[in-house]
Biopython code that builds the backbone (N, CA, C, O; Angstrom):
import numpy as np
from Bio.PDB.StructureBuilder import StructureBuilder

atoms = [
    (1, "UNK", "N", (123.784, 141.812, -38.137)),
    (1, "UNK", "CA", (124.720, 141.466, -37.089)),
    (1, "UNK", "C", (126.013, 141.074, -37.660)),
    (1, "UNK", "O", (126.056, 140.364, -38.665)),
    (2, "UNK", "N", (127.083, 141.505, -37.063)),
    (2, "UNK", "CA", (128.400, 141.151, -37.476)),
    (2, "UNK", "C", (128.905, 139.949, -36.701)),
    (2, "UNK", "O", (128.926, 140.015, -35.472)),
    (3, "UNK", "N", (129.308, 138.873, -37.319)),
    (3, "UNK", "CA", (129.799, 137.658, -36.701)),
    (3, "UNK", "C", (131.384, 137.784, -36.486)),
    (3, "UNK", "O", (132.161, 137.089, -37.140)),
    (4, "UNK", "N", (131.754, 138.583, -35.664)),
    (4, "UNK", "CA", (133.168, 138.700, -35.256)),
    (4, "UNK", "C", (133.547, 137.696, -34.188)),
    (4, "UNK", "O", (132.652, 137.246, -33.472)),
    (5, "UNK", "N", (134.697, 137.339, -34.038)),
    (5, "UNK", "CA", (135.155, 136.455, -32.870)),
    (5, "UNK", "C", (134.756, 137.074, -31.601)),
    (5, "UNK", "O", (134.256, 136.343, -30.746)),
    (6, "UNK", "N", (134.911, 138.311, -31.366)),
    (6, "UNK", "CA", (134.478, 138.960, -30.058)),
    (6, "UNK", "C", (133.056, 138.872, -29.814)),
    (6, "UNK", "O", (132.620, 138.597, -28.696)),
    (7, "UNK", "N", (132.245, 139.115, -30.909)),
    (7, "UNK", "CA", (130.780, 138.959, -30.790)),
    (7, "UNK", "C", (130.368, 137.597, -30.418)),
    (7, "UNK", "O", (129.553, 137.441, -29.509)),
    (8, "UNK", "N", (130.901, 136.546, -31.090)),
    (8, "UNK", "CA", (130.568, 135.196, -30.851)),
    (8, "UNK", "C", (130.892, 134.881, -29.422)),
    (8, "UNK", "O", (130.035, 134.327, -28.733)),
    (9, "UNK", "N", (132.112, 135.203, -28.902)),
    (9, "UNK", "CA", (132.590, 134.948, -27.530)),
    (9, "UNK", "C", (131.565, 135.608, -26.501)),
    (9, "UNK", "O", (131.054, 134.983, -25.571)),
    (10, "UNK", "N", (131.360, 136.782, -26.751)),
    (10, "UNK", "CA", (130.398, 137.656, -25.806)),
    (10, "UNK", "C", (129.038, 136.915, -25.844)),
    (10, "UNK", "O", (128.479, 136.719, -24.765)),
    (11, "UNK", "N", (128.494, 136.514, -26.911)),
    (11, "UNK", "CA", (127.100, 135.819, -27.002)),
    (11, "UNK", "C", (127.294, 134.509, -26.288)),
    (11, "UNK", "O", (126.431, 134.163, -25.481)),
    (12, "UNK", "N", (128.278, 133.794, -26.492)),
    (12, "UNK", "CA", (128.451, 132.442, -25.773)),
    (12, "UNK", "C", (128.575, 132.712, -24.296)),
    (12, "UNK", "O", (127.907, 132.028, -23.521)),
    (13, "UNK", "N", (129.322, 133.591, -23.875)),
    (13, "UNK", "CA", (129.417, 133.864, -22.340)),
    (13, "UNK", "C", (128.091, 134.295, -21.866)),
    (13, "UNK", "O", (127.689, 133.848, -20.792)),
    (14, "UNK", "N", (127.356, 135.126, -22.555)),
    (14, "UNK", "CA", (126.062, 135.582, -22.115)),
    (14, "UNK", "C", (125.033, 134.338, -21.930)),
    (14, "UNK", "O", (124.321, 134.198, -20.936)),
    (15, "UNK", "N", (125.067, 133.490, -23.000)),
    (15, "UNK", "CA", (124.239, 132.347, -22.933)),
    (15, "UNK", "C", (124.620, 131.407, -21.812)),
    (15, "UNK", "O", (123.754, 130.861, -21.128)),
    (16, "UNK", "N", (125.861, 131.226, -21.628)),
    (16, "UNK", "CA", (126.280, 130.320, -20.486)),
    (16, "UNK", "C", (125.919, 130.904, -19.081)),
    (16, "UNK", "O", (125.574, 130.164, -18.160)),
    (17, "UNK", "N", (126.008, 132.198, -18.958)),
    (17, "UNK", "CA", (125.679, 132.832, -17.711)),
    (17, "UNK", "C", (124.104, 132.659, -17.424)),
    (17, "UNK", "O", (123.650, 132.402, -16.309)),
    (18, "UNK", "N", (123.361, 132.830, -18.554)),
    (18, "UNK", "CA", (121.853, 132.667, -18.408)),
    (18, "UNK", "C", (121.486, 131.146, -18.090)),
    (18, "UNK", "O", (120.585, 130.903, -17.287)),
    (19, "UNK", "N", (122.118, 130.231, -18.662)),
    (19, "UNK", "CA", (121.885, 128.775, -18.307)),
    (19, "UNK", "C", (122.199, 128.583, -16.866)),
    (19, "UNK", "O", (121.370, 128.031, -16.142)),
    (20, "UNK", "N", (123.317, 128.994, -16.409)),
    (20, "UNK", "CA", (123.734, 128.828, -15.058)),
    (20, "UNK", "C", (122.739, 129.425, -14.097)),
    (20, "UNK", "O", (122.399, 128.795, -13.095)),
    (21, "UNK", "N", (122.266, 130.616, -14.372)),
    (21, "UNK", "CA", (121.422, 131.298, -13.410)),
    (21, "UNK", "C", (119.996, 130.552, -13.433)),
    (21, "UNK", "O", (119.349, 130.441, -12.392)),
    (22, "UNK", "N", (119.564, 130.079, -14.575)),
    (22, "UNK", "CA", (118.335, 129.469, -14.680)),
    (22, "UNK", "C", (118.433, 128.082, -13.914)),
    (22, "UNK", "O", (117.504, 127.696, -13.204)),
    (23, "UNK", "N", (119.423, 127.460, -14.061)),
    (23, "UNK", "CA", (119.708, 126.144, -13.339)),
    (23, "UNK", "C", (119.692, 126.405, -11.836)),
    (23, "UNK", "O", (119.103, 125.625, -11.088)),
    (24, "UNK", "N", (120.300, 127.440, -11.394)),
    (24, "UNK", "CA", (120.255, 127.711, -9.897)),
    (24, "UNK", "C", (118.915, 128.027, -9.451)),
    (24, "UNK", "O", (118.481, 127.603, -8.380)),
    (25, "UNK", "N", (118.246, 128.757, -10.234)),
    (25, "UNK", "CA", (116.872, 129.237, -9.857)),
    (25, "UNK", "C", (115.948, 128.009, -9.856)),
    (25, "UNK", "O", (115.092, 127.905, -8.977)),
    (26, "UNK", "N", (116.088, 127.100, -10.785)),
    (26, "UNK", "CA", (115.278, 125.922, -10.746)),
    (26, "UNK", "C", (115.554, 125.006, -9.509)),
    (26, "UNK", "O", (114.660, 124.383, -8.937)),
    (27, "UNK", "N", (116.843, 124.982, -9.157)),
    (27, "UNK", "CA", (117.027, 124.209, -7.867)),
    (27, "UNK", "C", (116.442, 124.856, -6.681)),
    (27, "UNK", "O", (115.889, 124.178, -5.815)),
    (28, "UNK", "N", (116.543, 126.201, -6.598)),
    (28, "UNK", "CA", (115.858, 126.906, -5.480)),
    (28, "UNK", "C", (114.333, 126.690, -5.438)),
    (28, "UNK", "O", (113.738, 126.522, -4.374)),
    (29, "UNK", "N", (113.726, 126.702, -6.642)),
    (29, "UNK", "CA", (112.296, 126.485, -6.766)),
    (29, "UNK", "C", (111.963, 125.056, -6.264)),
    (29, "UNK", "O", (111.063, 124.896, -5.440)),
    (30, "UNK", "N", (112.656, 124.053, -6.739)),
    (30, "UNK", "CA", (112.435, 122.683, -6.341)),
    (30, "UNK", "C", (112.692, 122.468, -4.833)),
    (30, "UNK", "O", (111.985, 121.694, -4.187)),
    (31, "UNK", "N", (113.636, 123.108, -4.318)),
    (31, "UNK", "CA", (113.875, 123.021, -2.807)),
    (31, "UNK", "C", (112.816, 123.670, -2.093)),
    (31, "UNK", "O", (112.459, 123.129, -1.046)),
    (32, "UNK", "N", (112.222, 124.764, -2.467)),
    (32, "UNK", "CA", (111.204, 125.463, -1.933)),
    (32, "UNK", "C", (109.869, 124.706, -1.945)),
    (32, "UNK", "O", (109.088, 124.721, -0.994)),
    (33, "UNK", "N", (109.674, 124.070, -3.045)),
    (33, "UNK", "CA", (108.451, 123.253, -3.262)),
    (33, "UNK", "C", (108.567, 121.929, -2.198)),
    (33, "UNK", "O", (107.595, 121.537, -1.551)),
    (34, "UNK", "N", (109.735, 121.391, -2.133)),
    (34, "UNK", "CA", (109.898, 120.252, -1.302)),
    (34, "UNK", "C", (109.671, 120.642, 0.180)),
    (34, "UNK", "O", (108.984, 119.908, 0.891)),
    (35, "UNK", "N", (110.196, 121.713, 0.638)),
    (35, "UNK", "CA", (110.042, 122.130, 2.065)),
    (35, "UNK", "C", (108.557, 122.540, 2.255)),
    (35, "UNK", "O", (108.017, 122.348, 3.345)),
    (36, "UNK", "N", (107.952, 123.044, 1.322)),
    (36, "UNK", "CA", (106.566, 123.519, 1.492)),
    (36, "UNK", "C", (105.601, 122.284, 1.632)),
    (36, "UNK", "O", (104.609, 122.318, 2.361)),
    (37, "UNK", "N", (105.962, 121.191, 0.883)),
    (37, "UNK", "CA", (105.028, 120.068, 0.997)),
    (37, "UNK", "C", (105.219, 119.200, 2.152)),
    (37, "UNK", "O", (104.270, 118.507, 2.519)),
    (38, "UNK", "N", (106.341, 119.153, 2.772)),
    (38, "UNK", "CA", (106.519, 118.393, 4.000)),
    (38, "UNK", "C", (105.671, 118.807, 5.118)),
    (38, "UNK", "O", (105.652, 119.971, 5.518)),
    (39, "UNK", "N", (104.911, 117.787, 5.669)),
    (39, "UNK", "CA", (104.041, 118.170, 6.735)),
    (39, "UNK", "C", (104.772, 117.906, 8.055)),
    (39, "UNK", "O", (105.517, 116.931, 8.156)),
    (40, "UNK", "N", (104.568, 118.768, 9.081)),
    (40, "UNK", "CA", (105.223, 118.438, 10.353)),
    (40, "UNK", "C", (104.600, 117.141, 10.944)),
    (40, "UNK", "O", (103.406, 116.864, 10.825)),
    (41, "UNK", "N", (105.547, 116.346, 11.613)),
    (41, "UNK", "CA", (105.095, 115.134, 12.222)),
    (41, "UNK", "C", (104.466, 115.445, 13.497)),
    (41, "UNK", "O", (104.683, 116.474, 14.137)),
    (42, "UNK", "N", (103.674, 114.504, 13.835)),
    (42, "UNK", "CA", (103.016, 114.610, 15.224)),
    (42, "UNK", "C", (104.087, 114.643, 16.320)),
    (42, "UNK", "O", (105.089, 113.935, 16.217)),
    (43, "UNK", "N", (103.903, 115.398, 17.296)),
    (43, "UNK", "CA", (104.970, 115.467, 18.371)),
    (43, "UNK", "C", (105.182, 114.210, 19.197)),
    (43, "UNK", "O", (106.301, 113.932, 19.629)),
    (44, "UNK", "N", (104.111, 113.443, 19.422)),
    (44, "UNK", "CA", (104.346, 112.257, 20.069)),
    (44, "UNK", "C", (105.073, 111.214, 19.238)),
    (44, "UNK", "O", (105.882, 110.448, 19.763)),
    (45, "UNK", "N", (104.795, 111.184, 17.977)),
    (45, "UNK", "CA", (105.444, 110.254, 17.096)),
    (45, "UNK", "C", (106.941, 110.505, 17.078)),
    (45, "UNK", "O", (107.759, 109.585, 17.045)),
    (46, "UNK", "N", (107.269, 111.819, 17.103)),
    (46, "UNK", "CA", (108.674, 112.177, 16.932)),
    (46, "UNK", "C", (109.415, 111.837, 18.215)),
    (46, "UNK", "O", (110.563, 111.398, 18.143)),
    (47, "UNK", "N", (108.839, 112.010, 19.334)),
    (47, "UNK", "CA", (109.407, 111.693, 20.657)),
    (47, "UNK", "C", (109.451, 110.292, 21.032)),
    (47, "UNK", "O", (110.153, 109.932, 21.976)),
    (48, "UNK", "N", (108.738, 109.459, 20.347)),
    (48, "UNK", "CA", (108.662, 108.059, 20.692)),
    (48, "UNK", "C", (109.926, 107.344, 20.556)),
    (48, "UNK", "O", (110.598, 107.565, 19.548)),
    (49, "UNK", "N", (110.383, 106.432, 21.522)),
    (49, "UNK", "CA", (111.572, 105.763, 21.199)),
    (49, "UNK", "C", (111.525, 104.798, 20.079)),
    (49, "UNK", "O", (110.489, 104.198, 19.792)),
    (50, "UNK", "N", (112.654, 104.645, 19.438)),
    (50, "UNK", "CA", (112.609, 103.705, 18.265)),
    (50, "UNK", "C", (113.127, 102.344, 18.586)),
    (50, "UNK", "O", (113.685, 102.157, 19.667)),
    (51, "UNK", "N", (112.987, 101.429, 17.760)),
    (51, "UNK", "CA", (113.490, 100.067, 18.114)),
    (51, "UNK", "C", (115.006, 100.011, 18.084)),
    (51, "UNK", "O", (115.595, 99.137, 18.720)),
    (52, "UNK", "N", (115.642, 100.896, 17.382)),
    (52, "UNK", "CA", (117.024, 100.964, 17.268)),
    (52, "UNK", "C", (117.674, 101.659, 18.503)),
    (52, "UNK", "O", (118.890, 101.531, 18.642)),
    (53, "UNK", "N", (117.043, 102.303, 19.306)),
    (53, "UNK", "CA", (117.577, 102.987, 20.517)),
    (53, "UNK", "C", (117.865, 102.101, 21.682)),
    (53, "UNK", "O", (118.309, 102.579, 22.726)),
]
sb = StructureBuilder()
sb.init_structure("model")
sb.init_model(0)
sb.init_chain("A")
sb.init_seg("    ")
for serial, (resi, resn, name, xyz) in enumerate(atoms, 1):
    if name == "N":
        sb.init_residue(resn, " ", resi, " ")
    sb.init_atom(name, np.array(xyz, "f"), 0.0, 1.0, " ", f" {name:<3s}", serial, name[0])
structure = sb.get_structure()
């Protein structure tokens, strides 16, 4: 491999893009896991008036 300035810049840009994509994908996975874990609350409990109302 030739270590020219253009090659180094291209490799750095490629790695930066991969890191960005992986970070976004990880956030999507975490968000999906969080929404999948939440259980729907019982309807009566949701409609009950709160003490702050």
